[in-house]
C-alpha positions in Angstrom: 92.6 85.7 113.3 91.9 87.9 111.1 88.2 88.0 112.2 89.8 89.0 115.7 92.0 91.5 114.2 89.0 93.1 112.6 86.4 92.4 116.1 89.0 94.2 118.1 89.9 97.0 115.9 86.2 98.2 115.0 85.5 97.7 119.0 88.4 99.9 119.6 87.3 102.3 116.9 83.8 102.6 118.2 84.8 103.3 122.0 86.9 105.9 120.6 84.2 107.2 118.5 82.0 107.3 121.5 84.5 108.9 123.8 85.2 111.9 121.2 81.2 112.4 121.0 81.5 113.3 124.6 80.1 112.3 127.8 76.2 113.8 127.1 76.3 111.1 124.3 75.8 108.5 127.4 74.3 110.8 130.1 72.2 112.8 128.6 70.7 111.6 124.9 69.6 114.1 122.0 67.9 113.6 119.3 71.0 113.3 117.2 73.3 111.7 119.7 70.7 108.8 119.5 70.4 108.5 115.7 74.3 109.1 115.9 74.7 105.7 118.6 72.3 103.8 116.2 74.1 104.3 113.0 77.2 103.8 114.6 76.2 100.6 115.9 74.8 99.0 112.5 77.7 100.6 110.6 80.5 99.1 113.3 79.0 95.8 112.5 79.2 95.8 109.0 82.4 94.4 108.3 81.7 91.6 110.6 79.1 90.1 108.1 80.9 91.3 104.9 84.4 92.3 104.1 84.3 95.7 103.5 86.4 97.3 106.2 87.7 100.4 105.0 84.5 101.8 103.8 83.0 101.1 107.0 86.0 103.0 108.8 85.5 106.1 106.6 81.8 106.5 106.9 82.6 105.7 110.7 84.9 108.8 110.2 82.2 111.0 108.3 79.8 110.3 110.9 81.6 111.3 114.0 82.6 114.7 112.2 78.4 115.1 111.7 77.6 115.0 115.3 80.7 117.0 116.5 79.6 119.9 113.7 75.8 119.0 115.1 76.9 119.6 118.6 78.9 122.9 118.0 75.6 124.0 115.9 73.4 123.5 119.2 75.9 126.2 121.0 74.0 128.9 118.7 70.1 129.1 119.5 68.9 128.8 116.1 70.9 125.5 116.2 69.8 124.4 119.7 66.0 125.0 118.8 66.4 123.2 115.2 68.3 120.2 117.0 67.0 120.3 120.3 63.4 121.9 120.5 62.2 123.9 123.4 61.3 122.6 127.1 57.9 122.1 127.0 55.7 122.9 130.5 53.6 119.9 131.8 52.2 121.6 134.9 52.0 125.5 136.1 50.3 126.3 139.7 49.9 122.7 140.9 47.6 122.5 137.5 48.5 119.8 134.6 48.3 121.5 131.2 46.4 118.4 129.5 47.3 120.0 125.9 50.6 120.1 126.3 50.9 116.6 127.7 49.2 115.1 125.0 51.6 117.0 122.4 54.7 115.4 124.4 52.9 112.0 124.3 53.2 111.5 127.7 50.2 109.6 129.2 49.4 111.1 132.8 50.2 107.7 134.9 53.9 108.3 133.1 53.8 112.3 134.8 52.6 111.1 138.0 55.3 108.2 138.0 58.3 110.7 137.4 56.8 112.8 140.2 57.0 110.3 142.3 60.6 109.3 141.5 61.4 112.7 142.3 59.6 112.7 145.7 56.6 114.6 144.9 53.7 112.5 145.1 50.8 115.3 144.7 50.6 117.0 141.6 49.7 120.2 144.1 53.1 120.2 145.3 54.7 121.5 142.3 55.2 124.7 140.9 56.5 123.7 137.5 56.9 120.8 135.7 58.7 120.7 132.7 59.7 117.8 129.9 63.5 119.2 128.5 64.7 118.3 125.1 66.7 115.7 126.2 64.2 113.9 127.7 64.4 114.4 131.5 61.5 115.7 133.6 62.5 119.2 135.8 60.2 119.8 138.5 60.5 122.7 140.5 58.2 122.7 143.7 56.3 125.5 145.6 58.1 127.4 148.1 56.3 125.8 150.8 57.4 122.4 149.4 61.1 123.5 148.9 63.6 121.2 150.9 65.3 123.1 153.9 68.7 123.6 153.7 71.5 124.6 156.3 71.0 128.0 154.5 67.5 128.1 155.6 68.4 127.6 158.9 71.6 129.9 158.6 73.8 126.9 159.6 77.5 127.2 159.0 79.0 124.0 158.0 82.9 123.3 157.0 83.9 122.6 153.6 85.8 119.7 153.7 86.3 119.4 150.1 86.0 116.5 147.8 86.6 113.0 149.0 89.8 111.2 147.6 90.9 107.5 147.3 93.7 106.5 149.0 93.0 103.0 149.3 90.6 100.9 146.9 90.0 97.0 147.7 93.6 96.9 149.5 95.3 98.6 147.2 97.2 102.1 147.7 96.4 104.9 145.4 99.4 106.6 144.7 98.1 109.2 142.0 95.8 110.4 144.6 98.3 110.5 147.8 100.7 112.9 145.6 97.5 115.0 144.6 97.0 115.2 148.3 100.5 116.3 149.0 100.7 113.0 151.2 103.2 110.1 151.0 102.6 106.0 151.5 104.9 105.9 154.7 102.2 109.0 155.9 99.5 106.7 155.4 100.7 103.6 156.8 101.0 105.2 160.0 97.3 106.9 160.1 96.8 103.1 159.6 98.9 101.8 162.4 97.6 104.6 164.6 94.7 102.7 164.3 95.9 99.3 164.9 95.5 98.3 161.0 97.2 97.3 157.8 97.0 97.6 154.5 95.1 94.4 153.8 92.7 94.9 156.5 91.1 98.1 154.5 88.5 97.5 152.2 88.2 101.7 150.9 89.6 104.5 152.8 89.8 108.0 151.4 91.0 111.4 152.8 89.2 114.9 152.2 90.6 116.8 149.6 90.8 120.4 152.5 91.0 119.2 156.1 93.2 116.0 155.0 91.3 114.0 157.8 91.1 110.0 156.8 88.1 108.1 156.8 88.5 104.3 156.6 86.2 101.0 155.9 87.8 97.9 157.3 87.3 94.9 155.7 84.3 92.8 157.5 
């Protein structure tokens, strides 16, 4: 029972720490994010094989404080440059910059694979490609290869707003209905108008601005 309590406590503390560190820790890993995650995992598992529980919690507290401090420091230019570094230009005017590729320890095959995954199979289609400090490769295509948008075509499109779910797996999302200014009775009336019941719906959402209901029925 003591072991279970210890594991549960550490599990919840570690989740709380990851939440405190911010979403960027998971989505876009910086060097200090990666180091912090490795150390958190190592420290958090220590009490499972030893009896030193309190020092572990204190160590986790110090670690998260340092991580938050480093995150704040990156808001300044010098801190951002020190902890994250600067973008590295890999392609310019459709030409690969070989020296920067080697400095970044990135192979030509890896670069070509990244370009293909972003929809640019030919290097000559790319104006610039930069290796960002977070490890992501940003690709800026040449003007003639830029995807056409409705703005280019001068087409007016109605902004329907954010799609907000009102039924998920047959269950009404009451909080979202309240957010939309709608009621359960309104929703059920909409369903009945299409000869549907709540249990027949797998997923349904309402566009935030035009309040139009979209329904995905169970198969």
